[in-house]
N, C-alpha and C positions, 0 to 999 in steps of 0.2 A: 503494500499500498502506498503511494506517493503520500507528499505535503496535501492538505487541504488548501485552495486556492482559494484564500479570505476576499479577496478583492474582485475577482471574477464570480465567486458565490453572491457577493454583495452587486453586483453592477445586474445578473441575471433576476435576482430576487425584485431588485428596482424597475428593472424593466416589464416584468410579469405584474409588477404593479401597476407602470403606467399603462398597459395594455388595457389592463381591466379599468382603471378610472376611464381610459378613453372609449370603450364598449358600453360602459353607465351613461358617458356624456352623451352618447349617438341614439343608446335607445330612450333616454329621460324624456318625456311628453308632459309637457307642464299641465295642469290642473287648467278644464276648459270652465270659464265661471258663464253662466245665461247671460247675457246682455240684454236687456230692455230699450229697444232702440227709441222707440216710441217714447218711452218717460225721458230718457236724455234729453228728445228732442224739444218736448216741452219743458223739461228747465232751462234750455236756450231761449226758447220763447220767453220766457217769465223773465229772464236776466235783462232783456231787449228792452 
């Protein structure tokens, strides 16, 4: 058995974490809230 390559091991671990985070970012879908367009239009009319 040879020595453990600590730097390579750390680099591989960091790469795996970065890949996992990238996948999480890509599949993340923000919560869609229902928007009442008519209410917003009335609000703008009231401000004028």
